[in-house]
C-alpha positions as YAML, in Angstrom:
chain: A
units: angstrom
residues:
- id: 1
  name: UNK
  ca: [24.69, -10.36, 15.50]
- id: 2
  name: UNK
  ca: [23.34, -6.86, 14.88]
- id: 3
  name: UNK
  ca: [24.87, -5.50, 18.11]
- id: 4
  name: UNK
  ca: [28.32, -6.78, 17.11]
- id: 5
  name: UNK
  ca: [27.97, -5.27, 13.63]
- id: 6
  name: UNK
  ca: [27.02, -1.93, 15.19]
- id: 7
  name: UNK
  ca: [30.46, -1.71, 16.83]
- id: 8
  name: UNK
  ca: [32.29, -1.72, 13.49]
- id: 9
  name: UNK
  ca: [32.25, 1.29, 11.15]
- id: 10
  name: UNK
  ca: [29.53, 0.90, 8.55]
- id: 11
  name: UNK
  ca: [30.71, 0.90, 4.96]
- id: 12
  name: UNK
  ca: [29.12, 3.32, 2.48]
- id: 13
  name: UNK
  ca: [26.87, 1.36, 0.13]
- id: 14
  name: UNK
  ca: [27.44, 1.02, -3.61]
- id: 15
  name: UNK
  ca: [24.35, 1.55, -5.79]
- id: 16
  name: UNK
  ca: [21.83, 0.08, -6.01]
- id: 17
  name: UNK
  ca: [21.21, -0.31, -2.27]
- id: 18
  name: UNK
  ca: [18.51, -0.56, 0.38]
- id: 19
  name: UNK
  ca: [18.28, 1.50, 3.54]
- id: 20
  name: UNK
  ca: [16.24, -0.31, 6.19]
- id: 21
  name: UNK
  ca: [14.96, 1.27, 9.41]
- id: 22
  name: UNK
  ca: [15.32, -1.26, 12.23]
- id: 23
  name: UNK
  ca: [13.03, -0.04, 14.98]
- id: 24
  name: UNK
  ca: [13.85, -2.70, 17.55]
- id: 25
  name: UNK
  ca: [17.67, -2.57, 17.29]
- id: 26
  name: UNK
  ca: [17.94, 1.18, 16.66]
- id: 27
  name: UNK
  ca: [20.04, 0.93, 13.51]
- id: 28
  name: UNK
  ca: [19.84, 1.76, 9.84]
- id: 29
  name: UNK
  ca: [20.86, -1.28, 7.81]
- id: 30
  name: UNK
  ca: [22.56, -0.64, 4.47]
- id: 31
  name: UNK
  ca: [22.32, -3.46, 1.94]
- id: 32
  name: UNK
  ca: [24.22, -3.49, -1.35]
- id: 33
  name: UNK
  ca: [21.95, -5.30, -3.75]
- id: 34
  name: UNK
  ca: [24.69, -6.46, -6.15]
- id: 35
  name: UNK
  ca: [27.07, -7.91, -3.54]
- id: 36
  name: UNK
  ca: [24.67, -8.60, -0.68]
- id: 37
  name: UNK
  ca: [27.03, -6.78, 1.72]
- id: 38
  name: UNK
  ca: [25.21, -5.62, 4.86]
- id: 39
  name: UNK
  ca: [26.34, -2.99, 7.36]
- id: 40
  name: UNK
  ca: [24.62, -1.15, 10.20]
- id: 41
  name: UNK
  ca: [24.66, 2.45, 11.41]
- id: 42
  name: UNK
  ca: [23.72, 3.03, 15.05]
- id: 43
  name: UNK
  ca: [21.11, 5.80, 15.21]
- id: 44
  name: UNK
  ca: [20.83, 6.18, 19.00]
- id: 45
  name: UNK
  ca: [17.07, 5.98, 18.60]
- id: 46
  name: UNK
  ca: [14.45, 3.66, 17.21]
- id: 47
  name: UNK
  ca: [13.73, 4.53, 13.56]
- id: 48
  name: UNK
  ca: [10.40, 3.70, 12.03]
- id: 49
  name: UNK
  ca: [10.24, 5.14, 8.50]
- id: 50
  name: UNK
  ca: [12.96, 5.96, 5.96]
- id: 51
  name: UNK
  ca: [13.27, 7.85, 2.67]
- id: 52
  name: UNK
  ca: [16.26, 8.33, 0.35]
- id: 53
  name: UNK
  ca: [16.78, 11.70, -1.36]
- id: 54
  name: UNK
  ca: [16.27, 11.74, -5.14]
- id: 55
  name: UNK
  ca: [20.03, 12.22, -5.66]
- id: 56
  name: UNK
  ca: [20.79, 9.21, -3.41]
- id: 57
  name: UNK
  ca: [23.13, 11.19, -1.15]
- id: 58
  name: UNK
  ca: [21.18, 11.08, 2.11]
- id: 59
  name: UNK
  ca: [18.47, 9.14, 3.87]
- id: 60
  name: UNK
  ca: [16.07, 10.48, 6.48]
- id: 61
  name: UNK
  ca: [14.97, 8.19, 9.28]
- id: 62
  name: UNK
  ca: [12.13, 9.27, 11.55]
- id: 63
  name: UNK
  ca: [12.43, 8.51, 15.25]
- id: 64
  name: UNK
  ca: [8.96, 8.61, 16.81]
- id: 65
  name: UNK
  ca: [8.95, 8.32, 20.57]
- id: 66
  name: UNK
  ca: [6.41, 7.18, 23.05]
- id: 67
  name: UNK
  ca: [7.06, 10.30, 25.10]
- id: 68
  name: UNK
  ca: [7.47, 13.38, 22.90]
- id: 69
  name: UNK
  ca: [9.91, 12.05, 20.29]
- id: 70
  name: UNK
  ca: [10.82, 14.82, 17.86]
- id: 71
  name: UNK
  ca: [13.94, 13.55, 16.07]
- id: 72
  name: UNK
  ca: [14.77, 12.85, 12.45]
- id: 73
  name: UNK
  ca: [18.21, 11.44, 11.61]
- id: 74
  name: UNK
  ca: [20.02, 12.55, 8.44]
- id: 75
  name: UNK
  ca: [22.21, 9.68, 7.24]
- id: 76
  name: UNK
  ca: [25.01, 10.60, 4.82]
- id: 77
  name: UNK
  ca: [25.14, 7.67, 2.42]
- id: 78
  name: UNK
  ca: [28.60, 8.59, 1.07]
- id: 79
  name: UNK
  ca: [30.14, 8.12, 4.52]
- id: 80
  name: UNK
  ca: [27.57, 5.82, 6.19]
- id: 81
  name: UNK
  ca: [27.43, 8.21, 9.16]
- id: 82
  name: UNK
  ca: [24.72, 10.28, 10.78]
- id: 83
  name: UNK
  ca: [25.27, 13.80, 9.44]
- id: 84
  name: UNK
  ca: [22.85, 15.49, 11.83]
- id: 85
  name: UNK
  ca: [19.84, 15.05, 14.04]
- id: 86
  name: UNK
  ca: [16.92, 17.34, 13.24]
- id: 87
  name: UNK
  ca: [14.68, 18.31, 16.15]
- id: 88
  name: UNK
  ca: [11.15, 19.09, 14.99]
- id: 89
  name: UNK
  ca: [10.43, 21.06, 18.18]
- id: 90
  name: UNK
  ca: [6.71, 21.22, 18.90]
- id: 91
  name: UNK
  ca: [5.91, 18.67, 16.17]
- id: 92
  name: UNK
  ca: [5.80, 15.31, 17.94]
- id: 93
  name: UNK
  ca: [6.44, 11.77, 16.78]
- id: 94
  name: UNK
  ca: [7.73, 12.15, 13.21]
- id: 95
  name: UNK
  ca: [6.63, 9.19, 11.17]
- id: 96
  name: UNK
  ca: [5.93, 9.17, 7.42]
- id: 97
  name: UNK
  ca: [8.57, 10.92, 5.31]
- id: 98
  name: UNK
  ca: [8.87, 11.77, 1.61]
- id: 99
  name: UNK
  ca: [11.43, 13.90, -0.19]
- id: 100
  name: UNK
  ca: [10.02, 16.77, -2.25]
- id: 101
  name: UNK
  ca: [13.51, 17.62, -3.59]
- id: 102
  name: UNK
  ca: [17.11, 16.73, -2.71]
- id: 103
  name: UNK
  ca: [16.95, 19.16, 0.23]
- id: 104
  name: UNK
  ca: [13.30, 19.39, 1.35]
- id: 105
  name: UNK
  ca: [11.22, 16.61, 2.89]
- id: 106
  name: UNK
  ca: [7.61, 16.38, 4.02]
- id: 107
  name: UNK
  ca: [7.19, 14.60, 7.36]
- id: 108
  name: UNK
  ca: [3.96, 13.54, 9.07]
- id: 109
  name: UNK
  ca: [3.72, 13.98, 12.83]
- id: 110
  name: UNK
  ca: [1.97, 10.99, 14.33]
- id: 111
  name: UNK
  ca: [1.65, 12.85, 17.65]
- id: 112
  name: UNK
  ca: [-0.48, 15.65, 16.19]
- id: 113
  name: UNK
  ca: [-2.36, 16.93, 13.17]
- id: 114
  name: UNK
  ca: [0.44, 18.38, 11.02]
- id: 115
  name: UNK
  ca: [2.83, 17.54, 8.24]
- id: 116
  name: UNK
  ca: [6.00, 19.65, 8.18]
- id: 117
  name: UNK
  ca: [8.28, 20.78, 5.39]
- id: 118
  name: UNK
  ca: [11.89, 20.37, 6.56]
- id: 119
  name: UNK
  ca: [15.05, 21.78, 5.00]
- id: 120
  name: UNK
  ca: [17.45, 18.88, 5.54]
- id: 121
  name: UNK
  ca: [20.53, 21.06, 4.84]
- id: 122
  name: UNK
  ca: [19.79, 23.42, 7.72]
- id: 123
  name: UNK
  ca: [17.77, 21.05, 9.88]
- id: 124
  name: UNK
  ca: [14.93, 23.54, 10.19]
- id: 125
  name: UNK
  ca: [11.16, 23.24, 9.88]
- id: 126
  name: UNK
  ca: [10.35, 25.74, 7.14]
- id: 127
  name: UNK
  ca: [6.54, 25.48, 7.16]
- id: 128
  name: UNK
  ca: [3.69, 23.19, 8.16]
- id: 129
  name: UNK
  ca: [0.36, 21.99, 6.90]
- id: 130
  name: UNK
  ca: [-1.91, 21.96, 9.92]
- id: 131
  name: UNK
  ca: [-5.40, 20.61, 10.42]
- id: 132
  name: UNK
  ca: [-4.83, 17.10, 9.08]
- id: 133
  name: UNK
  ca: [-6.89, 14.34, 10.69]
- id: 134
  name: UNK
  ca: [-5.34, 13.13, 13.92]
- id: 135
  name: UNK
  ca: [-2.13, 11.05, 13.74]
- id: 136
  name: UNK
  ca: [-0.78, 11.59, 10.19]
- id: 137
  name: UNK
  ca: [0.96, 8.29, 9.55]
- id: 138
  name: UNK
  ca: [2.31, 7.49, 6.07]
- id: 139
  name: UNK
  ca: [3.08, 10.00, 3.29]
- id: 140
  name: UNK
  ca: [3.27, 9.13, -0.41]
- id: 141
  name: UNK
  ca: [3.95, 11.55, -3.26]
- id: 142
  name: UNK
  ca: [2.10, 11.53, -6.55]
- id: 143
  name: UNK
  ca: [3.39, 12.90, -9.85]
- id: 144
  name: UNK
  ca: [0.59, 15.46, -9.90]
- id: 145
  name: UNK
  ca: [2.04, 17.75, -7.20]
- id: 146
  name: UNK
  ca: [0.03, 16.08, -4.47]
- id: 147
  name: UNK
  ca: [1.00, 14.14, -1.38]
- id: 148
  name: UNK
  ca: [-1.32, 11.65, 0.29]
- id: 149
  name: UNK
  ca: [-1.30, 11.11, 4.05]
- id: 150
  name: UNK
  ca: [-3.01, 8.25, 5.87]
- id: 151
  name: UNK
  ca: [-4.51, 8.86, 9.32]
- id: 152
  name: UNK
  ca: [-5.42, 5.45, 10.74]
- id: 153
  name: UNK
  ca: [-7.14, 6.59, 13.93]
- id: 154
  name: UNK
  ca: [-9.38, 8.96, 11.97]
- id: 155
  name: UNK
  ca: [-10.18, 6.60, 9.07]
- id: 156
  name: UNK
  ca: [-9.11, 9.21, 6.53]
- id: 157
  name: UNK
  ca: [-6.56, 9.90, 3.80]
- id: 158
  name: UNK
  ca: [-5.70, 13.56, 3.18]
- id: 159
  name: UNK
  ca: [-4.54, 15.04, -0.09]
- id: 160
  name: UNK
  ca: [-1.99, 17.86, 0.25]
- id: 161
  name: UNK
  ca: [-1.33, 20.32, -2.55]
- id: 162
  name: UNK
  ca: [2.45, 20.40, -2.10]
- id: 163
  name: UNK
  ca: [3.05, 23.77, -3.79]
- id: 164
  name: UNK
  ca: [0.11, 25.52, -2.10]
- id: 165
  name: UNK
  ca: [1.02, 23.89, 1.23]
- id: 166
  name: UNK
  ca: [-2.56, 23.06, 2.14]
- id: 167
  name: UNK
  ca: [-4.97, 20.16, 2.42]
- id: 168
  name: UNK
  ca: [-6.92, 20.04, -0.84]
- id: 169
  name: UNK
  ca: [-9.33, 17.25, 0.19]
- id: 170
  name: UNK
  ca: [-9.96, 14.50, 2.70]
- id: 171
  name: UNK
  ca: [-11.09, 11.03, 1.68]
- id: 172
  name: UNK
  ca: [-13.08, 8.85, 4.10]
- id: 173
  name: UNK
  ca: [-11.62, 5.34, 4.34]
- id: 174
  name: UNK
  ca: [-13.40, 2.62, 6.32]
- id: 175
  name: UNK
  ca: [-11.56, 1.07, 9.24]
- id: 176
  name: UNK
  ca: [-7.86, 1.75, 9.74]
- id: 177
  name: UNK
  ca: [-5.92, 3.11, 6.71]
- id: 178
  name: UNK
  ca: [-2.19, 2.75, 7.37]
- id: 179
  name: UNK
  ca: [0.07, 1.84, 4.45]
- id: 180
  name: UNK
  ca: [-0.78, 3.57, 1.18]
- id: 181
  name: UNK
  ca: [0.61, 3.74, -2.35]
- id: 182
  name: UNK
  ca: [-0.15, 5.97, -5.32]
- id: 183
  name: UNK
  ca: [-0.25, 4.68, -8.90]
- id: 184
  name: UNK
  ca: [1.85, 6.36, -11.59]
...
């Protein structure tokens, strides 16, 4: 079972691999695609979204909470251990996450109207884009220097100019936009 597997030390995955956020059991599951080997890392929280750095060294797992969750776990993929827990402070319920580089990630805060730039080496919020529609949910990067953020409760998708650190436009989407993808 997953709880038994959590007691054993997780093995670092060999590439290519999957990192799966298991919200209900509170673990990150590492799956080696070639061998099928599966191991689990206990996160002491309930992860919802996950992103792997471009260099494949770390994964970020967002831990939204029903009551002021502010944590993001940094998983070292070379050791299969949590390297650090980042506290986003006043930015509540981290959800969507996308790496902008090997050391900087953009994270949507479901409990507010901001997306934050986080330095994963230091664990610090380095800047924010405020004024997004309520409940920024999923973040996807495009090759044009833009990030797109869905806001289901507001029926909108926002476009962020990543370099300028500002919302460049807002697109009205009928109903409840949640998952999004951007074409190449």
